[in-house]
Structure formats: C-alpha cells, structure tokens
C-alpha positions in Angstrom: 50.6 3.0 -30.4 51.3 6.6 -29.6 54.9 7.5 -28.7 55.8 10.1 -26.1 59.6 10.3 -26.2 61.4 12.8 -24.0 64.9 13.3 -23.0 66.7 14.6 -19.8 70.1 16.1 -20.4 70.0 14.7 -23.9 68.5 15.9 -27.2 66.1 13.4 -28.7 67.4 13.4 -32.3 65.2 12.1 -35.2 67.6 9.1 -35.5 67.0 8.1 -31.8 63.3 8.7 -32.1 63.1 6.6 -35.2 65.2 3.8 -33.6 63.0 3.7 -30.5 59.8 3.6 -32.5 61.2 0.9 -34.7 62.3 -1.3 -31.8 59.4 -0.8 -29.5 57.0 -1.1 -32.5 58.2 -4.7 -32.9 56.2 -5.5 -29.7 53.0 -5.1 -31.8 53.6 -8.5 -33.3 52.7 -10.1 -30.0 49.1 -8.8 -30.1 46.1 -9.8 -32.2 45.3 -6.1 -32.9 47.6 -3.2 -32.5 47.1 -2.1 -28.9 45.7 1.4 -28.3 48.3 2.5 -25.8 50.7 5.4 -25.1 54.3 4.4 -25.1 56.1 6.6 -22.6 59.9 6.7 -23.2 62.3 8.6 -21.0 65.9 8.9 -22.3 68.4 10.2 -19.9 72.1 11.1 -19.9 73.3 10.2 -16.4 76.9 11.4 -16.9 79.2 11.6 -19.8 79.6 7.8 -20.0 76.1 6.4 -19.1 72.8 6.6 -20.7 69.5 5.4 -19.3 66.1 4.5 -20.9 62.8 3.9 -19.2 59.8 2.6 -21.2 56.3 2.3 -19.8 53.4 1.0 -21.8 50.1 1.1 -19.8 47.4 -1.0 -21.4 44.0 -2.2 -20.1 44.7 -4.9 -17.5 48.5 -5.0 -18.3 51.4 -2.7 -17.6 54.7 -3.2 -19.4 57.7 -1.4 -17.9 61.4 -1.7 -18.4 64.5 0.3 -17.7 68.1 -0.1 -18.6 71.4 1.8 -18.1 74.3 1.3 -20.5 77.2 3.3 -21.9 75.6 3.1 -25.4 72.0 4.5 -25.8 71.2 2.2 -28.7 72.4 -0.9 -26.7 70.2 0.2 -23.8 67.2 0.5 -26.2 67.8 -3.0 -27.5 68.1 -4.5 -24.0 65.0 -2.7 -22.7 62.9 -4.1 -25.6 64.2 -7.6 -24.9 63.0 -7.1 -21.3 59.6 -6.0 -22.5 59.4 -9.1 -24.8 60.2 -11.3 -21.9 57.5 -9.7 -19.8 55.0 -10.3 -22.6 56.0 -13.9 -23.0 55.9 -14.5 -19.3 52.5 -12.9 -19.0 51.2 -14.9 -21.9 52.4 -18.1 -20.4 50.8 -17.2 -17.1 47.6 -16.2 -18.7 47.4 -19.4 -20.8 48.0 -21.5 -17.7 45.5 -19.7 -15.4 42.7 -18.4 -17.5 41.2 -20.6 -20.2 37.8 -19.0 -20.5 36.5 -16.7 -23.2 37.0 -13.0 -22.7 40.1 -13.3 -20.6 43.4 -11.7 -21.3 44.4 -14.8 -23.2 42.6 -13.5 -26.2 44.7 -10.3 -26.2 47.8 -12.2 -27.5 48.4 -13.9 -30.8 48.3 -17.7 -30.8 50.9 -18.0 -33.6 53.7 -16.9 -31.3 56.7 -19.1 -31.6 56.4 -21.6 -28.7 59.0 -21.3 -25.9 61.0 -24.3 -25.1 59.6 -26.0 -21.9 62.9 -25.4 -20.0 62.7 -21.6 -20.7 59.1 -21.5 -19.6 59.9 -23.2 -16.4 62.9 -20.9 -15.9 60.9 -17.7 -16.5 57.7 -18.8 -14.7 58.0 -21.2 -11.9 54.9 -21.9 -9.8 57.2 -21.2 -6.8 57.7 -17.6 -8.0 54.3 -16.7 -6.6 54.7 -18.6 -3.3 54.8 -16.6 -0.1 57.8 -18.0 1.8 57.7 -15.6 4.8 55.0 -13.6 6.6 55.6 -10.8 9.0 53.1 -9.1 11.3 53.7 -5.8 13.0 51.8 -2.7 14.3 51.8 0.3 12.1 53.0 3.2 14.2 51.8 6.7 13.3 54.7 8.8 12.0 55.6 11.2 9.2 57.6 10.3 6.1 60.9 11.6 7.4 60.7 9.4 10.6 59.7 6.4 8.4 62.8 7.0 6.3 65.0 7.1 9.4 63.4 3.8 10.6 64.0 2.2 7.2 67.6 3.2 7.2 68.1 1.9 10.8 66.6 -1.4 9.8 68.7 -1.5 6.6 65.6 -2.2 4.4 64.8 -0.8 1.0 61.2 0.1 2.0 59.2 0.7 5.1 55.4 0.6 5.7 53.9 3.0 8.2 50.7 4.8 9.2 50.7 8.5 8.4 50.4 10.5 11.5 48.2 13.2 9.9 45.8 11.2 7.7 46.0 7.8 9.4 46.4 6.1 6.0 48.9 3.3 5.3 51.9 4.6 3.3 55.2 3.2 2.1 58.6 4.9 1.8 61.3 3.3 -0.4 64.8 3.8 -1.6 65.2 4.6 -5.3 68.1 3.4 -7.5 69.4 6.9 -7.6 69.8 6.9 -3.7 66.9 9.3 -3.1 63.6 8.3 -1.5 60.1 7.7 -2.8 56.7 7.8 -1.0 53.6 5.7 -1.9 50.4 7.1 -0.5 47.2 5.0 -0.3 44.0 6.6 -1.5 40.8 6.3 0.5 
C-alpha cells in the first residue's frame, strides 16, 4: 500500500507518519495478498483542542473510508483503524453470505480470519439493514444549487435531490458535518 499523508493546520511529523503507517498497515492481514492501493490520510487540527483524521482506501470493487475526531490525534488514529476493521469484517461477512462462486470478492479476503461470534455478526449485519422501509415519489423541479439549499433548509433535511435548471441533470445538495454544503452532480 502506498501512503499519502497530508496535514491541514498540523505538521505531519515522522512520528505521526510512522504511527499511521503502522496502524493502517495492520489492515493488510485481512487480505490474501497485500492490496495495491493508495491510502489517503488527511490529518487536521480543527482547533487547539480537537484533531481529526480521515482515511480513504480505494480498492477495486471496495472502498474503505473512516473519519474520527478526538482531542488526541493518536486516539483518533486508533479509532479510525477500528472502524476500517469493522467495515472489512462486515463486508467479508456480507460477501460470504451472498457470493459463493469463484472469482467473486470472497476470494479477496483471507479465510483464516478469526471467526466473529454469531451475535456480533447479527449485530453488525442484519438482513433488515438493507430493507427499504419507506419510499417517496416526487417531481424534480428545475432549480439551481442555491435554491435547492434553501428548499433543503426549509424542509429541515440533510440532503435534497433536484433537477439542475441549466443542464437538466439530477443533482443532490447536502449538509456537511462542518455546517457547509456539498453538491453531487451526476455525469451523463
């Protein structure tokens, strides 16, 4: 794995770099072969008392991503690696249940992983987790992103789907954790 570690408002010291590489490197034990992937790590000092870490590992047919905010940067690193391990375990459980044929993602993971207790498996991956419990239908009105944000705020939602007035494509605006807004544009 190739590490791309960058810091915002914080200097990435050799000690922090080494700690991140050591902790994230432990994820390699979950795979048959060391994945050829870029590990993107963003370390951020939010204010004088909070640190944030965001780890993204894009791999073929699987995206691992976790973020954590904590007063201690090293504690945040530990927690985000635990989140990534849970994602791998959950994905492996799902893959083993759904895909039993050769050539599937199942063969990407080691079979010698310590088995999870059945109650943990059920807790982490319930069949009901993927069940659609409510369906809404509505007309997409043409508008720009600013009007969509206003509509989203009026409704009190965290996201809003709309049709872009200029391109006619379906887009989504959403509220980010930092209170700002994001826009997801669809490609034709």
